[in-house]
N, C-alpha and C positions, 0 to 999 in steps of 0.2 A: 839235365841238360836236354834229354829226349823229351821230358815232360813239357819243357818251356817251348821246344820246337813244335810239339803237337798243338799246344795252346795257340802258338802264333798262326799256324796253319788253320785251325778252326776259326780263330779271329777273322783271318783274311777271308774265308769261305763266308762268314756271317756278314761281312761287309759287302762282299760280291753279290750275295743273295739280297740284301737290302737295296742295293743300287739297282738290281734287276728288276726287283719288285716295285720300285719307286717309277722306273722307266715304263714298266707294264701298265702301271695304274693311270698314266696320263697318256692320252690318245690325241694325235693331231687331228684338228677340224679343217675344213676347207671353206673357202669363199668363192661362190659361183658368180661370174659376171652375167648378169641378167639384163642389163641395158648398157649401151655404149654409143657415143656419137663423136664424130671428129677423129683426131688422131690420138690413139691410146694404145700403149704398149706396156710390157711388163718384163722384169729380168728375173729369171729363176734363182732364187738364193741371193739376189742382189747382185748378180754377175752377169755380164753381157754373154750372149747377144741380146738385143731388144727383140721380143717376140710380140706379134700382134695380139691384141685381145679379141676374142671372138665371143659374141653373145651366146649364152647357153652352152657353150663348149669349154671355155677357159675356166678351170678351177685353180685357184691360187692357194698357197699354203704358207705355213710359217717361214718367214725370212724373205719372201718374195717382194719386190719393189714394183709399184705402179707408176707409170708416167703419163701425164696427159698434156697435149698441146693446146694452143689458143683455141677458144670456142669448142672445147672438147669435154667429155665428161665419162665417168664410168660409175655404174651402180653395182655394188656387190651384195649378195645375199650370203649371210653367215649361216652355213649349213650345219646348224646344231639343233637342239631341241625345240620343239614348238610348245608355246604356253597359251593359255586362253587369252585373247585380246580383251582388254578392259581399261576404262578410263582414258581412252585415247592411245593406249600403248599397243603397238603391233604384236602379233603372235610370234614373229621372227624379227632379228636384227638385220637392218640393211645400212650399208655405208655408201655415201655418194662421194666419189672423188671428183672435184670441180676442175675447170680449166687451169692449165698452167701449174700443175701440182707434181711433186714428187713425194710418195707416201710409202712407208714399209709396213708390212704385217709383222711386227715384232714377236707377237705371241698369238698362237691359235691352238688352244688346248681344252680337252674335255677331261675333267678330273674323275678320279675313282668315286668321289662322292656324288657324282652326277651333276656337277657344276660345270661352267664353262669360264675360261680366262681368255679374254681378247685384249691385245694391246696394240695400238696402231701409232705409229711415229710419223709425223709430218716434217719434212725437210723444207718444203716450200708449198704455198698454195693453200687450198682449203678443202676440208672434209666436213660433210653434213652427216651426222650419225642418228638414225632412228632406232633406239634400242628397246628391245623387249623388256618386260619387268624381270629383273634379276633378284636372287637371293643373295643379299650382301654378305651373308655368313659363309658362302661357299662359292660365290661367283665374283668376277671382276671384269668390267669393261673400261678401259682407259684410253685416251688419246693424249700422247706426248707431243709437246712442242719444245723448240730450244729454251723457252723461258717458263713453262708451266706444264703441268699434267692435270687433265680434266677427268675426273672419276665420276661414273654416272650410275643411276639407280632406277632405270626405266625412263628414258629422256629422248627428246629430239633437241639436238643442239648442233651449232656450227662451231668449228675451230679453224682459224685462219693464221698463217704465218706469212708475214711480209718482211722483206729485208730492205733496209734504209742505210745507204752508205755502209753496207757490209755488216750492219747490225741487225739482229732478228727483233721483231716485236710480234706477240701473239694476241689475237682477239678472239674471246669465247662469247658466244651468244646462246642463251637458253631459250628455245621456243616452247618446250613443255618439261615439266618435272623439275628436278633440282640436280645441280652439278657441284661436286666437291672439287675445289681448286687447290691443288697440291703443289708444294715445291718440287722442282725436278730432281734436285740432289738429294735432299733429306726425305721426301715424301710426306713432309708434315702437312696437315690440313690447314691452308692458310685462310680459307673463306668457303662458305656455302652460298652458292648462287642460286637464286630463285627464277621462276618462270618470268621471262620478259627482260632478264638483266643482261647487259652487255659490259664486259671489262676488257681492259687491254693491259698486258703484262710486259714490261720493258725488259731489256737484256739484264738490267741491274736488279730485277725482281720487283720494281715499283708497279703498284697497281693503279689504275686510273679509269675513269669513265670517259668514254669518247664524247666530244662536244655535242650538245643537243642538235638533233636534226642532221647530223653527220652520217652519210651513207657508209655502209660497211667498207673498209678498204680492200681494193682489190690487189692481187699479188702483182708485184712489179715485175718489169722485164719480160723477156720471151718465155717461151715453154723451157721445160728441162732439156738439157743437151741431148740431142739425138732425135727429138720429137719435133 
Protein backbone atom coordinates (compact mmCIF):
# COMPACT_ATOMS: atom_id res chain seq x y z
CA UNK A 1 0.00 0.00 0.00
CA UNK A 2 2.80 2.34 1.01
CA UNK A 3 4.73 1.42 -2.15
CA UNK A 4 1.72 2.33 -4.32
CA UNK A 5 1.43 5.66 -2.51
CA UNK A 6 5.12 6.41 -3.08
CA UNK A 7 4.81 5.50 -6.76
CA UNK A 8 1.80 7.80 -7.05
CA UNK A 9 3.71 10.68 -5.47
CA UNK A 10 6.72 10.10 -7.72
CA UNK A 11 4.49 9.98 -10.81
CA UNK A 12 2.84 13.23 -9.79
CA UNK A 13 6.22 14.89 -9.28
CA UNK A 14 7.39 13.66 -12.68
CA UNK A 15 4.33 15.10 -14.41
CA UNK A 16 4.73 18.42 -12.57
CA UNK A 17 8.39 18.57 -13.57
CA UNK A 18 7.50 17.84 -17.19
CA UNK A 19 4.88 20.61 -17.24
CA UNK A 20 7.30 23.06 -15.63
CA UNK A 21 10.02 22.11 -18.10
CA UNK A 22 7.62 22.55 -21.02
CA UNK A 23 6.53 25.97 -19.75
CA UNK A 24 10.12 27.04 -19.27
CA UNK A 25 11.07 25.91 -22.78
CA UNK A 26 8.64 28.28 -24.51
CA UNK A 27 9.10 32.00 -24.00
CA UNK A 28 6.76 34.78 -25.00
CA UNK A 29 7.63 37.11 -27.88
CA UNK A 30 6.52 40.72 -28.22
CA UNK A 31 5.32 42.80 -31.16
CA UNK A 32 6.45 46.44 -31.18
CA UNK A 33 4.27 49.11 -32.82
CA UNK A 34 6.73 50.84 -35.17
CA UNK A 35 4.19 52.82 -37.22
CA UNK A 36 0.64 54.02 -36.62
CA UNK A 37 -1.83 56.40 -38.22
CA UNK A 38 -5.38 57.48 -37.41
CA UNK A 39 -7.28 55.88 -34.54
CA UNK A 40 -5.63 52.71 -33.26
CA UNK A 41 -5.99 51.01 -29.90
CA UNK A 42 -5.45 47.67 -28.21
CA UNK A 43 -6.94 45.59 -25.41
CA UNK A 44 -4.53 43.78 -23.09
CA UNK A 45 -5.42 40.11 -23.13
CA UNK A 46 -8.49 40.97 -25.18
CA UNK A 47 -10.18 42.71 -22.25
CA UNK A 48 -11.20 46.36 -21.95
CA UNK A 49 -10.24 49.17 -21.48
CA UNK A 50 -9.08 50.33 -24.90
CA UNK A 51 -5.51 51.62 -24.69
CA UNK A 52 -3.96 53.95 -27.28
CA UNK A 53 -1.17 52.54 -29.43
CA UNK A 54 2.02 54.60 -29.19
CA UNK A 55 4.75 54.25 -31.81
CA UNK A 56 7.98 52.68 -30.51
CA UNK A 57 6.41 52.46 -27.04
CA UNK A 58 3.56 49.95 -27.22
CA UNK A 59 4.67 46.32 -27.01
CA UNK A 60 1.97 43.74 -27.57
CA UNK A 61 2.03 40.16 -26.35
CA UNK A 62 0.09 36.94 -26.79
CA UNK A 63 -3.65 37.42 -26.35
CA UNK A 64 -3.70 41.16 -27.05
CA UNK A 65 -6.29 42.54 -29.50
CA UNK A 66 -5.62 45.41 -31.95
CA UNK A 67 -8.42 47.64 -33.24
CA UNK A 68 -8.21 50.27 -35.98
CA UNK A 69 -10.75 52.83 -37.15
CA UNK A 70 -11.43 54.22 -40.65
CA UNK A 71 -8.33 55.53 -42.46
CA UNK A 72 -6.12 54.02 -39.75
CA UNK A 73 -3.37 51.43 -39.63
CA UNK A 74 -0.67 49.93 -37.41
CA UNK A 75 2.61 48.25 -38.32
CA UNK A 76 3.98 45.70 -35.87
CA UNK A 77 7.52 44.33 -35.73
CA UNK A 78 7.75 40.80 -34.35
CA UNK A 79 10.66 41.10 -31.93
CA UNK A 80 12.11 37.69 -32.57
CA UNK A 81 15.30 36.51 -34.17
CA UNK A 82 16.89 38.23 -37.16
CA UNK A 83 17.88 36.23 -40.24
CA UNK A 84 19.84 37.24 -43.37
CA UNK A 85 17.59 39.00 -45.89
CA UNK A 86 17.60 37.14 -49.19
CA UNK A 87 15.42 36.70 -52.26
CA UNK A 88 13.18 39.60 -51.31
CA UNK A 89 12.49 38.21 -47.82
CA UNK A 90 12.99 40.65 -44.91
CA UNK A 91 15.32 39.88 -42.01
CA UNK A 92 12.47 40.31 -39.51
CA UNK A 93 8.71 39.84 -39.75
CA UNK A 94 6.33 42.80 -39.85
CA UNK A 95 2.53 42.78 -39.72
CA UNK A 96 0.41 45.65 -41.07
CA UNK A 97 -3.07 45.92 -39.54
CA UNK A 98 -5.19 47.90 -41.99
CA UNK A 99 -8.19 50.20 -41.43
CA UNK A 100 -11.40 48.98 -39.77
CA UNK A 101 -9.79 45.85 -38.40
CA UNK A 102 -10.03 43.74 -35.28
CA UNK A 103 -7.08 41.38 -34.90
CA UNK A 104 -5.82 39.18 -32.06
CA UNK A 105 -2.28 37.94 -31.47
CA UNK A 106 -3.29 34.37 -30.64
CA UNK A 107 0.23 32.97 -30.30
CA UNK A 108 3.64 34.65 -29.91
CA UNK A 109 6.19 32.10 -28.72
CA UNK A 110 9.89 31.33 -29.01
CA UNK A 111 10.51 27.59 -28.73
CA UNK A 112 13.34 25.77 -26.96
CA UNK A 113 14.62 24.66 -30.38
CA UNK A 114 15.24 28.28 -31.39
CA UNK A 115 12.15 28.54 -33.57
CA UNK A 116 9.20 30.88 -33.34
CA UNK A 117 5.45 30.29 -33.54
CA UNK A 118 3.22 33.21 -34.52
CA UNK A 119 -0.54 32.92 -34.97
CA UNK A 120 -2.75 35.91 -35.78
CA UNK A 121 -6.55 35.84 -35.87
CA UNK A 122 -8.61 38.28 -37.95
CA UNK A 123 -12.20 38.85 -36.83
CA UNK A 124 -12.69 41.76 -39.22
CA UNK A 125 -10.59 43.77 -41.66
CA UNK A 126 -7.24 43.14 -43.32
CA UNK A 127 -3.71 42.18 -42.33
CA UNK A 128 -0.66 42.30 -44.61
CA UNK A 129 2.19 40.10 -43.39
CA UNK A 130 5.80 40.44 -44.59
CA UNK A 131 7.34 37.29 -43.18
CA UNK A 132 11.03 36.51 -42.90
CA UNK A 133 12.21 33.14 -44.15
CA UNK A 134 11.26 30.51 -41.58
CA UNK A 135 12.34 26.93 -40.88
CA UNK A 136 9.17 24.91 -41.47
CA UNK A 137 10.53 22.07 -39.31
CA UNK A 138 10.63 24.18 -36.15
CA UNK A 139 8.65 27.36 -36.88
CA UNK A 140 5.16 28.43 -37.82
CA UNK A 141 3.53 31.68 -38.98
CA UNK A 142 -0.23 31.51 -39.52
CA UNK A 143 -3.07 33.94 -40.06
CA UNK A 144 -6.50 32.63 -39.12
CA UNK A 145 -9.79 33.87 -40.52
CA UNK A 146 -13.30 32.54 -39.84
CA UNK A 147 -13.16 30.47 -43.05
CA UNK A 148 -9.48 29.60 -43.63
CA UNK A 149 -5.96 29.49 -42.22
CA UNK A 150 -3.01 30.81 -44.25
CA UNK A 151 0.34 29.24 -43.29
CA UNK A 152 3.47 30.79 -44.77
CA UNK A 153 7.09 29.99 -45.54
CA UNK A 154 8.79 33.37 -46.02
CA UNK A 155 6.12 35.38 -47.73
CA UNK A 156 4.41 38.71 -48.28
CA UNK A 157 0.66 38.24 -48.41
CA UNK A 158 -2.63 39.89 -47.49
CA UNK A 159 -5.53 38.29 -45.62
CA UNK A 160 -8.91 40.01 -45.58
CA UNK A 161 -12.15 39.21 -43.75
CA UNK A 162 -15.38 40.84 -44.86
CA UNK A 163 -18.91 40.23 -43.56
CA UNK A 164 -21.90 40.10 -45.89
CA UNK A 165 -25.29 39.78 -44.18
CA UNK A 166 -23.56 38.45 -41.04
CA UNK A 167 -21.69 35.81 -43.05
CA UNK A 168 -17.87 35.92 -43.26
CA UNK A 169 -15.83 35.58 -46.43
CA UNK A 170 -12.03 35.56 -46.52
CA UNK A 171 -9.69 36.67 -49.28
CA UNK A 172 -6.01 35.68 -49.48
CA UNK A 173 -3.58 37.37 -51.87
CA UNK A 174 0.03 36.18 -52.23
CA UNK A 175 2.43 39.00 -53.13
CA UNK A 176 5.64 36.96 -52.74
CA UNK A 177 6.45 33.35 -51.96
CA UNK A 178 3.90 30.62 -51.25
CA UNK A 179 1.03 30.18 -48.81
CA UNK A 180 -0.54 26.91 -47.67
CA UNK A 181 -4.31 27.30 -47.36
CA UNK A 182 -5.55 25.17 -44.45
CA UNK A 183 -9.00 24.17 -43.27
CA UNK A 184 -9.71 26.17 -40.06
CA UNK A 185 -11.14 23.12 -38.26
CA UNK A 186 -9.15 20.10 -39.46
CA UNK A 187 -5.94 22.02 -40.35
CA UNK A 188 -5.75 19.90 -43.50
CA UNK A 189 -3.80 21.53 -46.34
CA UNK A 190 -6.43 22.34 -48.96
CA UNK A 191 -4.27 24.16 -51.48
CA UNK A 192 -0.82 25.66 -52.02
CA UNK A 193 -1.09 29.23 -53.28
CA UNK A 194 1.63 30.67 -55.50
CA UNK A 195 2.92 34.21 -55.98
CA UNK A 196 0.33 36.52 -57.56
CA UNK A 197 -2.61 34.22 -56.75
CA UNK A 198 -5.82 35.53 -55.14
CA UNK A 199 -8.49 33.26 -53.68
CA UNK A 200 -11.70 33.76 -51.74
CA UNK A 201 -12.98 31.26 -49.17
CA UNK A 202 -16.69 31.29 -48.30
CA UNK A 203 -18.28 30.36 -44.98
CA UNK A 204 -19.14 26.89 -46.36
CA UNK A 205 -15.49 26.29 -47.30
CA UNK A 206 -15.96 26.90 -51.00
CA UNK A 207 -12.87 28.29 -52.75
CA UNK A 208 -13.22 30.66 -55.69
CA UNK A 209 -11.17 33.09 -57.77
CA UNK A 210 -12.37 36.72 -57.71
CA UNK A 211 -13.71 38.06 -60.98
CA UNK A 212 -10.98 39.30 -63.33
CA UNK A 213 -10.18 42.95 -62.76
CA UNK A 214 -12.11 43.10 -59.51
CA UNK A 215 -10.46 45.24 -56.86
CA UNK A 216 -9.76 43.63 -53.48
CA UNK A 217 -12.85 43.97 -51.33
CA UNK A 218 -12.70 46.44 -48.47
CA UNK A 219 -14.05 45.57 -45.04
CA UNK A 220 -17.66 46.67 -44.77
CA UNK A 221 -19.26 48.89 -42.15
CA UNK A 222 -17.54 51.20 -39.71
CA UNK A 223 -14.57 50.52 -37.50
CA UNK A 224 -14.67 48.08 -34.61
CA UNK A 225 -16.75 49.11 -31.62
CA UNK A 226 -15.14 51.81 -29.53
CA UNK A 227 -12.82 53.08 -32.28
